Every structure is written in C-alpha cells, then in structure tokens.
C-alpha positions as CSV (number, residue, x, y, z in Angstrom):
1,M,99.4,133.6,111.7
2,I,101.4,133.7,114.9
3,K,99.7,135.3,117.7
4,L,102.1,136.5,120.4
5,N,99.3,137.0,123.2
6,S,97.9,133.4,122.5
7,A,97.8,130.7,125.2
8,I,99.2,128.4,122.6
9,P,102.9,128.3,122.9
10,L,104.8,129.8,119.6
11,Y,106.4,126.8,118.6
12,Q,103.2,125.0,118.4
13,Q,101.6,127.7,116.3
14,V,104.5,127.8,114.0
15,A,104.4,123.9,113.8
16,E,100.7,124.2,112.8
17,D,101.0,126.8,110.3
18,L,104.0,124.7,108.7
19,K,101.4,122.0,108.9
20,N,98.8,123.7,107.2
21,R,101.2,125.1,104.3
22,I,102.4,121.5,103.6
23,E,98.8,120.2,103.3
24,Q,97.8,123.3,101.1
25,G,100.7,122.1,98.7
26,E,103.3,124.7,99.4
27,F,105.8,122.3,100.0
28,C,105.5,118.9,98.3
29,S,106.5,115.5,99.4
30,G,110.2,115.5,99.4
31,Q,110.8,118.9,98.9
32,S,112.9,120.9,101.6
33,I,111.6,123.6,103.6
34,P,113.0,126.8,104.2
35,S,115.9,127.5,106.4
36,E,115.8,128.3,109.9
37,A,117.2,131.6,109.2
38,K,114.4,131.9,106.6
39,L,111.6,130.8,108.9
40,C,112.8,133.1,111.7
41,E,112.3,136.0,109.3
42,Q,109.0,134.6,107.9
43,Y,107.6,134.2,111.5
44,E,109.4,136.9,113.3
45,V,110.4,134.5,116.2
46,S,113.6,132.9,117.6
47,R,115.7,130.1,116.2
48,I,114.8,128.0,119.3
49,T,111.0,128.6,118.5
50,I,111.7,127.5,114.7
51,R,113.8,124.4,116.0
52,N,111.0,123.2,118.4
53,A,108.5,123.4,115.7
54,I,110.4,121.3,113.4
55,A,110.9,119.0,116.2
56,E,107.3,118.8,116.7
57,L,106.6,118.0,113.0
58,V,109.3,115.4,112.9
59,E,107.7,113.7,115.9
60,Q,104.5,113.8,114.0
61,E,106.3,112.1,111.0
62,I,105.4,115.1,108.8
63,L,109.1,116.3,108.3
64,V,112.3,114.5,108.3
65,K,115.7,115.8,108.9
66,Y,118.9,114.6,106.8
67,Q,122.2,115.6,108.5
68,G,123.8,118.2,106.4
69,K,121.1,118.3,104.0
70,G,118.3,120.2,105.6
71,V,114.6,119.2,106.6
72,F,112.1,117.6,104.3
73,V,108.6,117.0,103.7
74,R,107.7,113.4,104.3
75,T,105.4,111.5,101.9
76,P,102.2,109.4,103.4
77,K,102.8,106.0,104.5
78,I,101.3,103.0,102.9
79,S,99.9,100.4,105.1
80,S,99.5,96.7,104.1
81,S,98.4,93.8,106.0
82,L,100.7,90.6,106.3
83,T,97.7,88.6,107.1
84,T,96.2,89.5,103.6
85,F,98.2,88.4,100.7
86,K,98.3,91.3,98.1
87,G,101.2,92.4,95.6
88,F,103.2,95.7,95.5
89,T,101.3,97.0,92.6
90,Y,97.8,96.6,94.5
91,F,99.1,98.7,97.4
92,C,100.4,101.4,95.5
93,Q,97.1,101.7,93.5
94,E,94.9,101.5,96.8
95,N,96.9,104.5,98.2
96,H,97.0,106.2,95.0
97,I,100.7,106.0,94.7
98,K,102.4,106.8,91.4
99,T,104.5,103.6,90.7
100,Y,106.1,101.9,87.5
101,T,108.2,98.9,87.3
102,K,111.5,98.7,84.7
103,I,112.4,95.1,83.8
104,L,116.1,94.5,83.9
105,E,116.2,91.0,82.9
106,N,113.6,88.5,81.7
107,K,115.3,84.9,81.2
108,V,115.3,81.1,81.7
109,V,117.8,79.9,84.1
110,S,118.4,76.7,85.9
111,A,117.3,76.1,89.7
112,N,120.1,75.7,91.8
113,A,119.6,73.2,94.8
114,V,118.2,75.7,97.4
115,M,115.5,77.0,95.0
116,A,114.7,73.4,93.4
117,K,114.0,72.4,97.3
118,K,111.8,75.5,97.9
119,L,109.6,75.0,94.8
120,E,109.6,71.4,95.1
121,L,111.3,70.8,91.7
122,K,114.4,68.7,90.5
123,D,117.9,70.5,90.6
124,G,118.6,72.0,87.1
125,E,114.9,72.4,86.4
126,K,114.1,75.5,84.4
127,L,113.0,78.7,85.9
128,V,111.8,82.1,84.6
129,Y,113.8,84.7,86.3
130,L,112.5,88.3,86.1
131,K,114.6,91.0,87.7
132,R,112.5,94.3,88.2
133,L,113.3,97.8,89.4
134,R,110.4,99.3,91.1
135,H,109.8,103.0,91.2
136,V,107.7,105.1,93.7
137,N,107.1,108.7,92.5
138,D,109.9,108.4,89.9
139,R,112.3,107.1,92.5
140,P,113.5,103.8,92.1
141,V,113.2,102.0,95.7
142,M,113.2,98.4,95.4
143,I,115.1,95.7,93.1
144,E,113.1,92.5,93.0
145,H,114.4,89.1,91.8
146,V,111.6,86.7,91.0
147,Y,112.0,83.1,90.3
148,L,109.1,80.9,88.9
149,P,108.7,77.3,87.6
150,Y,109.2,77.4,83.7
151,S,107.0,74.3,83.6
152,K,103.7,76.4,84.7
153,Y,104.9,79.9,84.0
154,G,107.0,79.7,81.0
155,F,104.8,82.1,78.9
156,L,106.1,85.1,81.2
157,S,109.5,84.9,79.7
158,K,108.2,85.3,76.1
159,I,105.9,88.6,76.8
160,D,106.6,92.2,77.6
161,M,106.6,92.5,81.4
162,E,107.6,96.4,81.1
163,N,105.4,98.2,83.7
164,C,103.2,95.1,84.0
165,S,101.5,93.5,87.2
166,L,103.1,89.8,87.4
167,Y,100.0,88.6,89.1
168,E,97.6,90.6,86.5
169,K,99.4,88.6,83.8
170,I,99.4,85.1,85.8
171,T,95.6,85.8,86.0
172,E,95.0,86.5,82.4
173,K,97.0,83.9,81.1
174,T,95.8,81.0,83.6
175,G,92.6,82.3,85.3
176,L,94.2,82.0,88.6
177,Q,93.2,84.8,91.1
178,I,96.7,84.6,92.9
179,E,96.1,87.6,95.4
180,D,93.1,85.8,97.0
181,N,94.6,82.3,97.1
182,C,98.2,82.6,98.3
183,Y,100.2,83.0,101.6
184,T,103.7,83.5,102.2
185,S,106.8,82.4,104.3
186,I,109.0,85.5,104.8
187,M,112.5,86.5,106.1
188,L,113.5,89.9,106.5
189,E,117.2,90.8,106.8
190,T,119.2,94.1,106.9
191,N,122.3,94.6,104.7
192,I,124.4,97.3,103.1
193,T,123.8,98.2,99.2
194,T,126.2,96.4,96.8
195,E,128.0,98.4,94.2
196,E,125.4,97.3,91.6
197,E,122.5,98.3,93.8
198,I,123.9,101.7,94.5
199,V,124.1,102.1,90.5
200,L,120.4,100.7,90.0
201,M,119.0,102.8,92.7
202,G,120.8,106.0,91.7
203,L,122.6,106.5,95.2
204,S,125.8,108.5,95.7
205,E,127.1,106.2,98.5
206,L,126.4,103.0,100.7
207,D,123.1,102.7,102.1
208,A,121.2,100.5,104.3
209,V,118.5,98.2,102.8
210,F,116.0,95.7,104.0
211,V,116.2,92.3,102.2
212,L,112.9,90.5,102.3
213,T,113.0,86.9,101.0
214,E,109.6,85.3,100.7
215,T,108.2,81.8,99.2
216,V,104.7,82.4,98.2
217,Y,102.4,79.3,98.1
218,L,99.0,78.5,96.8
219,N,96.2,77.7,99.0
220,T,96.9,74.0,98.2
221,G,100.5,74.3,99.8
222,N,102.1,74.3,96.2
223,P,104.9,76.7,95.9
224,L,104.2,79.4,93.3
225,H,107.4,81.5,93.4
226,I,110.6,82.7,95.2
227,T,111.0,86.5,95.5
228,K,114.1,88.4,97.0
229,Q,113.4,92.3,97.4
230,V,116.0,94.7,98.0
231,L,114.4,97.8,99.5
232,L,116.3,101.1,100.6
233,G,116.2,101.4,104.3
234,D,115.0,105.1,104.5
235,Y,112.0,104.4,102.3
236,F,110.3,101.1,104.3
237,K,109.1,100.7,107.6
238,F,108.1,97.5,109.1
239,F,105.8,97.0,112.1
240,M,104.1,94.0,113.8
241,S,100.9,93.8,115.6
242,N,99.5,91.1,118.0
243,K,96.1,91.5,116.5
244,V,97.0,92.0,112.9
245,N,100.7,91.6,111.5
246,Q,100.9,94.7,109.3
247,L,103.8,96.0,107.0
248,S,103.8,99.9,106.6
249,M,106.1,101.3,103.6
250,N,107.4,104.7,104.4
251,W,108.1,106.6,101.1
252,K,109.8,109.6,100.6
253,K,110.1,111.1,97.3
254,M,113.6,112.6,97.0
C-alpha cells in the first residue's frame, strides 16, 4: 500500500497499486475504475495525487478517459504486420482475443465498372458479396464488405458462413493456402459513421471510423477479392515502421 515516508512519489505509488489491481483482475478490460472521490478515500491521499496517478496510467495506455463518462481500463493491443498477410481471425486467435462474426448478407451481385477493373473481370460479371459484422469481446467493432469473383468462389454463396473464417473455407474447398500466398494494396481513410453503421455497431451517436479498402492479390498477381472494412475509430490504431510496416489494433471492451 501507500508509504508516506517513501522516496517514491505518492502518485506513482497509487499508480503502481492501481496497475497491480488491474493485473490481478479486480478491474477488467473496459470496466470503469472507482471515482476520484472514492480513490481518495481508499488511498487517503489528495485529489491531485489521484489525478496524477490516473494521468500516469493513461500515459502508459493502461487507462483511458472518456469525457463525461469516467476512466476505464484499456484492453491489450493486438499487433500485426502489414508485410505478412494474415486475416482478422488469425490475429485474434494468436492474441487470445474472443471474436465472432455475424453474416448480414451473403448473395450474388453484379460487378460495377470499378470492381470489374480491380478484379480483372468484365462489367456485370457475377460476384459473391459477403457483408459481415465482426465482434471482439462481444462488441461489434467492424463492418466488412467482401467481393469475390463468382466464377472461382461461387461456392461461398451456397454455404453457411456464420462465424467462419473466409480463408479457411476457401482453403477447405480449393486447397489454396491464401494467407501464405497473398499480398495487398491498401487505402486507409477516415470518415463519420452512417445511420446504418450507427445501428449495426450499437452506437448512440455519430462516431469516427477508419475505412480500410484493400485489394488482395495472389502471389501470381491475380486479384483474389476486394474488401472494405469500416472500423470504429476508438478501437483501432495504425502505425508504420521504416523497418517493418505494422498494424496495431487497440481494442476496448465497453
């Protein structure tokens, strides 16, 4: 506990104790911590000491503050390399993140001029269209739109894709090990949620989102699919490295 005669500043002692309580499971990811007043009472220190301790843990990305809502425990980050192509399901499994997928649409559509060009098809050719709602720790955080050539992957429109890995299904049916034989062309933008996205992701108001559009290619250079992902801005963090391009997703269970 807190030692008044220690050379370690009081706020650092409080921060370290709060950190230990989080690591021991007293406060779970996405859970709010006690109010400043309650923490002052628990630690028998001033409000400024508590605020400095919280600021320290926010700086360490252990806590996160939401204006008007309180202070919450951040969940661990998931990191994945952009130079090594792997899917969403893979990285969640690797980092022991609970995830599941709800299929919103699985149907056959016609390729418009833009899609046809990217997928090297003729205008109007059939595509398999999957619209998926991706969840992390029971929270919907991503809406994904996937378009694949029907001529090669039409079987996907005839099977139950609920809570399935797209790439695992393709491997199962074709034998193609996609994640080891692909590369991507990615465009990243920011936007504000549409009315439909607000409803699907259970939001109460407009929110910021990343919009990541990618064309996935086989190592032969042939396009495999086009994907558009709408990702809640508060849940994802992207960064680049000169040595290795990496993508980090910062999840918070609300």
